Structures are given as structure tokens and as C-alpha cells.
C-alpha positions as CSV (number, residue, x, y, z in Angstrom):
1,M,96.6,114.0,64.2
2,L,95.5,110.7,62.4
3,I,97.4,107.5,63.3
4,K,97.0,104.9,60.5
5,N,97.1,101.1,60.3
6,A,97.8,100.2,64.0
7,Y,97.1,96.9,65.7
8,I,95.7,98.0,69.0
9,E,96.4,95.6,72.0
10,N,97.1,92.6,69.9
11,S,94.0,93.0,67.6
12,T,94.1,91.3,64.2
13,E,92.1,94.2,62.4
14,L,94.1,97.3,61.4
15,M,92.6,100.5,62.9
16,D,93.0,104.1,62.6
17,I,93.2,106.6,65.7
18,R,92.2,110.2,65.3
19,I,93.4,112.7,68.0
20,I,92.1,116.1,68.6
21,D,93.4,118.4,71.3
22,G,95.2,115.6,73.1
23,I,92.2,113.3,73.2
24,F,91.3,110.0,71.4
25,S,88.3,111.4,69.3
26,E,87.8,108.5,66.8
27,I,89.0,104.7,66.8
28,A,87.9,102.9,63.7
29,P,89.2,101.4,60.3
30,N,89.7,103.3,57.4
31,L,89.3,106.9,58.8
32,K,89.6,109.7,56.2
33,A,92.3,112.4,56.6
34,N,91.0,115.7,57.3
35,H,93.9,118.2,56.7
36,E,95.9,116.8,59.7
37,E,99.3,115.3,60.4
38,I,99.3,111.6,59.5
39,L,101.5,108.9,60.9
40,D,101.1,105.5,59.2
41,L,102.3,102.7,61.4
42,Q,102.0,100.1,58.8
43,G,101.1,97.3,60.9
44,K,103.0,98.1,64.0
45,A,101.3,97.4,67.5
46,V,100.0,100.2,69.7
47,F,99.4,99.7,73.5
48,P,98.5,101.8,76.4
49,P,101.6,103.4,78.0
50,F,103.5,101.1,80.3
51,I,103.3,101.5,84.0
52,E,105.8,101.0,86.6
53,S,103.9,99.4,89.4
54,H,106.6,99.4,92.0
55,V,109.9,101.4,92.2
56,H,112.0,103.3,94.7
57,L,113.0,106.5,93.0
58,D,114.4,107.8,96.2
59,T,117.1,105.3,96.3
60,C,117.8,105.0,92.6
61,L,121.3,105.4,91.2
62,T,123.1,105.0,94.5
63,A,124.6,101.4,94.1
64,G,128.1,101.4,95.8
65,Q,127.5,104.4,97.7
66,P,129.2,104.3,100.1
67,A,129.6,100.5,99.9
68,W,128.2,97.8,97.7
69,N,125.7,95.1,99.0
70,Q,128.1,92.1,98.9
71,S,125.8,89.5,100.1
72,G,123.0,90.4,97.8
73,T,120.5,90.0,100.6
74,L,117.4,92.4,101.2
75,F,118.8,92.9,104.7
76,E,122.1,94.1,103.7
77,G,120.6,96.3,101.3
78,I,118.5,97.9,104.0
79,E,121.9,98.3,105.8
80,R,123.6,100.0,102.8
81,W,120.6,102.3,102.2
82,S,120.7,103.5,105.9
83,E,124.4,104.6,105.3
84,R,123.6,106.3,102.1
85,K,120.5,108.1,103.5
86,K,122.9,110.1,105.8
87,L,124.2,111.6,102.6
88,L,120.8,112.8,101.1
89,S,120.2,116.4,100.1
90,E,117.5,117.9,98.0
91,E,119.8,118.4,95.3
92,D,121.0,114.9,95.3
93,I,117.5,113.4,95.2
94,C,116.4,115.8,92.4
95,L,119.4,114.8,90.2
96,R,119.0,111.0,90.5
97,V,115.2,111.2,90.2
98,N,115.3,113.4,87.0
99,E,117.7,111.2,85.4
100,A,115.8,107.9,86.3
101,V,112.3,109.4,85.2
102,R,113.9,110.3,81.8
103,M,115.4,106.8,81.6
104,Q,111.8,105.3,82.2
105,A,110.2,107.7,79.9
106,E,112.7,106.5,77.0
107,K,111.2,102.8,77.7
108,G,107.6,103.9,77.2
109,I,106.9,104.3,80.9
110,Q,104.2,107.1,81.6
111,Y,103.1,106.2,85.1
112,V,105.1,105.3,88.2
113,R,104.2,104.2,91.6
114,T,107.2,105.1,93.7
115,H,107.8,104.0,97.5
116,V,109.4,106.8,99.4
117,D,111.5,106.0,102.5
118,I,109.9,108.1,105.5
119,T,112.2,106.6,108.1
120,D,113.9,109.9,108.3
121,P,113.2,112.5,111.1
122,N,113.3,115.2,108.5
123,L,111.2,113.5,105.7
124,L,113.5,115.0,103.1
125,A,113.0,112.4,100.4
126,L,109.2,112.5,100.9
127,K,109.1,116.2,100.7
128,T,111.4,116.4,97.6
129,M,109.3,113.8,95.8
130,V,106.1,115.8,96.3
131,K,107.8,118.6,94.7
132,L,109.2,116.4,91.8
133,R,105.7,114.9,91.3
134,E,104.3,118.4,90.1
135,E,107.5,119.4,88.3
136,L,107.7,116.2,86.2
137,K,103.8,115.8,85.7
138,D,104.1,116.5,81.8
139,L,106.6,113.7,81.5
140,M,105.5,111.3,84.0
141,T,102.5,110.6,86.2
142,I,104.0,109.9,89.8
143,Q,102.1,108.2,92.6
144,I,103.8,108.4,95.9
145,I,103.6,105.6,98.8
146,A,104.8,106.6,102.0
147,F,107.1,103.7,102.7
148,P,108.5,103.0,106.4
149,Q,111.8,101.2,105.2
150,E,112.8,100.4,108.7
151,G,109.5,99.6,110.2
152,I,106.8,101.6,111.7
153,L,106.7,100.1,115.3
154,S,110.7,99.3,115.1
155,F,111.8,102.8,114.1
156,P,111.7,105.8,116.5
157,N,108.4,107.8,115.9
158,G,107.5,105.6,113.1
159,K,103.7,106.1,113.4
160,E,104.2,109.8,113.7
161,L,106.4,110.1,110.5
162,L,104.0,108.0,108.5
163,E,101.1,110.3,109.4
164,E,103.1,113.4,108.9
165,A,104.0,111.9,105.3
166,M,100.3,111.7,104.5
167,K,99.7,115.4,105.5
168,L,102.6,116.3,103.3
169,G,100.7,114.8,100.3
170,A,101.5,111.2,99.8
171,D,99.0,109.1,97.8
172,G,99.3,106.0,99.8
173,V,100.3,104.4,103.0
174,G,102.9,101.6,103.1
175,A,104.3,99.1,105.7
176,I,106.9,96.4,106.0
177,P,105.7,93.8,108.4
178,H,108.5,91.2,107.8
179,F,110.9,93.7,108.9
180,E,109.4,94.7,112.2
181,F,110.9,93.2,115.5
182,T,108.2,90.9,116.4
183,R,105.2,89.3,115.0
184,E,103.0,91.6,117.4
185,Y,104.6,94.6,115.9
186,A,104.1,93.2,112.2
187,V,100.3,92.8,112.9
188,E,100.1,96.1,114.6
189,S,102.0,97.8,111.8
190,I,99.3,96.7,109.2
191,N,96.5,97.5,111.4
192,Y,97.9,101.1,111.8
193,C,98.6,101.4,108.0
194,V,95.0,100.4,107.2
195,D,93.5,102.8,109.9
196,L,95.7,105.6,108.6
197,A,94.6,105.2,105.0
198,M,91.0,105.1,106.0
199,R,91.5,108.5,107.8
200,Y,93.2,110.1,104.9
201,D,91.0,108.4,102.1
202,A,94.4,106.9,100.8
203,L,95.7,103.8,99.0
204,I,97.6,101.1,100.6
205,D,100.7,99.4,99.2
206,V,102.5,97.0,101.7
207,H,105.9,95.5,101.1
208,C,104.4,92.2,102.4
209,D,106.3,89.0,103.4
210,E,109.4,89.7,101.3
211,I,111.3,86.9,102.7
212,D,111.5,83.2,102.4
213,D,110.2,82.6,105.8
214,P,107.1,80.4,105.5
215,E,106.1,81.9,109.0
216,A,105.9,85.3,107.5
217,K,102.2,85.9,107.2
218,G,101.5,89.5,106.9
219,L,99.4,88.8,103.9
220,E,96.5,87.2,105.6
221,V,96.3,90.1,108.1
222,L,96.4,92.5,105.3
223,A,93.8,90.7,103.1
224,C,91.4,90.2,106.0
225,R,91.6,93.9,107.0
226,A,91.0,94.9,103.2
227,L,87.9,92.8,103.3
228,E,86.5,93.8,106.8
229,T,87.0,97.6,106.1
230,G,85.6,97.5,102.5
231,L,88.9,99.0,101.1
232,K,89.5,95.9,98.8
233,D,91.0,96.7,95.6
234,K,92.5,100.1,96.9
235,V,95.0,97.7,98.8
236,T,98.1,96.2,97.2
237,A,100.3,93.4,98.6
238,S,103.8,93.9,96.9
239,H,106.4,91.1,96.7
240,T,104.6,88.3,98.7
241,T,107.8,86.1,98.2
242,A,107.1,84.1,101.4
243,M,104.1,82.5,99.3
244,H,106.8,80.6,97.4
245,S,107.6,78.8,100.6
246,Y,104.0,78.3,101.9
247,N,102.7,74.8,101.8
248,D,99.7,74.2,99.6
249,A,97.4,73.2,102.4
250,Y,97.8,76.6,103.9
251,C,97.4,78.3,100.4
252,S,94.3,76.6,99.8
253,K,92.8,78.3,102.8
254,L,94.6,81.7,102.1
255,F,93.4,81.9,98.5
256,R,89.8,81.8,99.6
257,L,90.4,85.0,101.6
258,L,92.4,86.6,98.8
259,K,89.7,86.2,96.4
260,M,87.1,87.5,98.8
261,S,89.4,90.5,99.5
262,D,90.0,91.7,95.9
263,I,93.4,93.0,96.8
264,N,96.0,93.6,94.1
265,F,99.5,92.0,94.0
266,V,102.7,93.3,92.5
267,A,105.6,90.9,91.7
268,N,109.2,92.3,90.8
269,P,110.7,89.5,89.0
270,L,114.2,90.9,88.6
271,V,114.7,91.9,92.0
272,N,112.8,89.1,93.6
273,I,114.8,86.4,91.9
274,H,118.1,88.5,92.6
275,L,117.3,88.8,96.4
276,Q,115.5,85.7,97.5
277,G,116.7,82.1,98.1
278,R,120.1,83.8,99.6
279,F,120.2,81.7,102.6
280,D,119.5,78.6,100.5
281,H,122.2,76.0,99.4
282,Y,120.4,73.7,97.2
283,P,117.7,73.4,96.1
284,K,117.4,77.1,95.9
285,R,114.0,78.9,95.9
286,R,113.1,81.0,93.1
287,G,111.4,83.3,95.4
288,L,108.7,84.7,92.9
289,T,105.1,84.9,94.4
290,R,102.5,82.4,92.8
291,V,101.6,84.6,89.8
292,K,99.9,82.0,87.9
293,E,97.7,80.7,90.8
294,L,96.7,84.2,92.0
295,L,95.5,85.1,88.4
296,A,93.6,81.9,88.3
297,N,92.0,82.9,91.8
298,G,90.8,86.1,90.1
299,N,93.4,88.4,91.8
300,N,94.9,91.2,89.8
301,V,98.6,91.0,89.5
302,S,101.1,93.5,88.0
303,F,104.8,93.6,87.5
304,G,107.4,96.1,88.7
305,H,111.1,96.9,88.6
306,D,111.4,97.6,92.5
307,D,115.0,99.1,92.0
308,I,117.3,100.9,89.6
309,F,121.0,100.5,90.4
310,D,120.7,100.9,94.2
311,P,121.7,98.8,97.3
312,W,119.2,96.1,96.4
313,Y,119.7,95.9,92.5
314,P,123.1,96.6,90.7
315,L,122.0,97.2,87.3
316,R,120.7,100.3,85.4
317,N,117.6,99.0,83.9
318,T,114.2,100.5,83.5
319,D,113.0,98.4,80.6
320,M,109.4,97.0,81.3
321,I,109.9,94.3,78.7
322,D,113.0,93.0,80.7
323,V,110.7,92.7,83.8
324,V,108.1,90.7,81.7
325,H,110.6,88.5,80.0
326,M,112.0,87.3,83.5
327,G,108.6,87.0,84.9
328,L,107.4,84.7,82.2
329,H,110.4,82.4,82.6
330,V,110.4,82.1,86.3
331,G,106.6,82.0,86.5
332,Q,106.5,79.2,84.0
333,M,104.2,81.2,81.8
334,M,105.5,80.4,78.5
335,G,102.4,79.5,76.6
336,Y,101.7,81.3,73.5
337,E,98.7,83.1,74.9
338,E,100.5,83.8,78.2
339,I,103.2,85.5,76.4
340,M,100.8,87.2,73.9
341,N,98.9,88.6,76.9
342,S,101.8,89.4,79.2
343,Y,101.6,93.0,78.3
344,Q,98.6,93.2,80.8
345,F,101.2,93.0,83.8
346,I,102.8,96.3,82.8
347,T,99.6,98.0,81.4
348,N,95.8,97.4,82.3
349,N,96.7,95.2,85.4
350,A,99.1,97.7,86.6
351,A,96.5,100.4,85.9
352,Q,94.1,98.6,88.3
353,T,96.9,98.3,91.0
354,L,97.3,102.3,90.8
355,F,93.5,102.6,91.0
356,L,93.5,104.7,87.6
357,G,90.0,103.9,86.7
358,D,88.6,104.5,83.2
359,S,90.9,107.4,82.4
360,Y,93.5,104.9,81.5
361,G,93.6,103.1,78.1
362,I,92.9,103.6,74.5
363,K,89.5,104.7,74.5
364,V,87.5,107.5,72.8
365,G,87.4,110.5,75.2
366,N,90.6,109.5,77.0
367,S,93.7,111.3,77.1
368,A,95.9,110.2,73.9
369,D,98.5,108.3,75.9
370,F,100.0,105.4,74.2
371,V,103.1,103.6,72.9
372,V,104.1,102.1,69.6
373,L,106.3,99.0,69.4
374,N,108.4,97.7,66.6
375,A,106.2,94.6,66.1
376,P,102.6,93.5,65.3
377,N,101.8,92.1,68.6
378,F,103.2,91.6,71.9
379,Y,104.5,88.0,71.4
380,E,106.7,89.3,68.6
381,V,107.6,92.1,71.0
382,V,108.9,89.7,73.8
383,S,110.3,87.1,71.3
384,N,112.4,89.6,69.3
385,R,113.0,92.3,72.1
386,S,111.4,94.8,69.7
387,E,112.0,98.5,70.0
388,L,109.8,101.2,71.4
389,L,109.2,103.3,68.3
390,Y,107.1,106.1,69.9
391,S,105.6,107.3,73.2
392,F,102.8,109.7,73.0
393,K,101.5,111.7,76.1
394,A,98.2,113.7,75.6
395,G,98.9,113.5,71.9
396,K,102.5,114.9,72.1
397,K,105.3,112.9,71.0
398,I,107.8,112.6,74.0
399,V,109.8,109.7,72.6
400,E,111.0,108.4,69.3
401,T,113.4,105.5,68.6
402,K,115.3,105.1,65.5
403,P,115.9,101.1,65.3
404,A,119.6,100.1,64.9
405,E,120.6,98.7,61.3
406,T,122.6,95.5,61.5
407,V,124.4,94.2,58.6
408,L,125.9,90.6,58.6
409,F,128.9,90.2,56.3
410,Y,129.0,86.5,55.7
411,G,129.0,84.5,52.6
412,N,127.7,86.0,49.4
């Protein structure tokens, strides 16, 4: 197959892309066709496939079951999920995850990191997601983080359940220090998470300080352990919304450690903005972590959805462009170049978060995974909310969108 006249990752030079046996074999201008299928993009933008850095597929599509989160807080969401968790079955999880993954694929997502709740004596969701990871691999590459939603030390047998999840095949270890009963438990949970990851040679992704409390400082413990153990960029701190409430003097000290640690960060603009600041009157905190400052500090930052129509987020949304759009506004990253390069949050930065290495990206020798958007560059994509035209995985077309045609009947 030969892709003609593409702008690759905001380039200003039209390039052609040859795909043989599902692999990028040539990328250059003006390639000659050789008895192969041709797709002329006529100046449309091509990007690596979108990556969902942070989502909870096991909880997706459960909003209002058995009750809605009326307060809109993180903590009521956990209560509502604890109620819904009692109704789980393998069939229920499979039906919902299959629907959510197809919704994601339709928006150009090909890689997903999902956090799966393991605070369940039967580990039903974890076992089911391990099966689904294999069943859905031709459509979606799924990475599983064993996530202790109700705590490691604060949930009965939390340590044992987390280790059992790793034995069952989870790709990474999680923690939730801000939800543990005490500061001592919070620190111990991070230490246990790191030690377990080292034993199983696994990744780490911690729900870290997802709260407006400036005294929530699990991040300094996580970054310190990442540095001391040498795990560094195998470690991710998700949310870190308490950083929005830290004073600048403390951040000045903290950012030195963050730079040395090389850990990744994931912000979830839609859900962070929805959940945080709920205990404020006015002024209300935005609740997003310090994205611009982290980038300037040399830390990797990617964006995720976090939730899809569940106890924490009431909308059925999987569009990564919406996530970027919100993140740019709330993070005050509205300069032209910032908008133009914001695709990095859901592509190359996210690939670094998932520790994908050189296998990801539009490069000769890599799997021919890419998306085509109905615009010449990402600034136009964000500005005009341009459609995803195609998504290709291993050279196979898995999504095609026919743009809607709008006719204005006004005047002449």
C-alpha cells in the first residue's frame, strides 16, 4: 500500500508512506507506485495512533448504577463504585469493556493503559481484563495496572491482593496514597508498591495526591523511591492535583527532585476539572496539575480521560481531542506552538508514559500504525475539531469516517 501526499506530525513537506506486510517500509517524498493500492491524502495530517494514558475500563459505562454521584466528588464516586462492584460478573465486564474499546477505536485510539480495581477478594475484574487484553489485541493494545481503589493498607488483605494481581498478569503496580487512612499508611503503600514492582520487573502508575489538600505529599515519596531504586521513567504519577494547591516555595524544592527522578506524569483534564475544587466556595481551584511547569522542568506529561460514563464522570466520551482541548484551556497553554504541538500529550509523550520504546511511531521498520485527520496540521484539528478520517493498525484499516456535509440555506 502507498499513502501519498501526507503531512506527517505537522511537517510542512508532503511525504509518501509505503507499507509492506503491515510495516512502514519507505517514507520519502514522491515515491513511485509499484502495482499497489494507493491512498492519496491530498495534504491531510498523519500522526501516530492516539494513546489513552489513563482510564478505568472495568468501571466504564456504569454511571447511575445503582445510584448517581450527586456531590460530584471523588469520594462519593468511590462509594458509588463500591456499591456497583457487588453487581459485577464476567459477562457484565466483557460487554461494557468491548463497547468502550470500540468507542475508543472509533476515535483513533490504539493503545490503552487501564487501571483495574483489585480491592475485590475474587479479583474478578482483573482476571476478566487479562482475558480481554488477549481477545482484543488486534483492535487495541491494552496495558493493565493493578489498582487498589480502596487502598493497600486500608483494605483487608490489600497487599496480598495486589501481589496476586501481579501473579495473574498485570503489567504494572498501582497505589492510592491520598485515600489511605493515615499518612503512615500512605508512605507504606508507596514503598510496598515500589518493592512489588521491583520483584516483578513491572511498571508503576500511582494515583498520586488526587485531592485539593496541600498536605497530600505522596509525590515526594514516589519520586524519591523512583530515584533511589533507579526505576525512574518506569514510574508514573497520575493526577497529582494537590500540586495545584502547593505553595511555590515547596514546589521549588520538589521540582528539583522531580527532575532528578525522571518520572512521568498523567493529567486528566476533563475529570480533574470536574472532581476537584468541590469543597471550595470562591475562588474555586481548577485542580489540574502544573502541566506547563512540569514540561519546563524536563518531566514527561501525557493526558488521559480517566473515566467513561461511570461514578466519577457522567458523560460517554472517548475523544482524545476533547481531552487536549480542555487541557490547553485550563492549563493556559494557548500559544500557537503550544496548540500545534499538543498532539504530543496523546501520542509521543503518552508512548513514553507507557514505556513503549522505539516500537511506537511513524518510522521505517515499525508496525504501520497511524491515524489520518481531516486537516493539514494539529492546530487546525484542535481549532476546527476536525474528524478522524482513518485509523490503520499494522497496515490494516480499522476505522474510516465519512465527514458530515453541512449546507447553510441563507441569503443567496
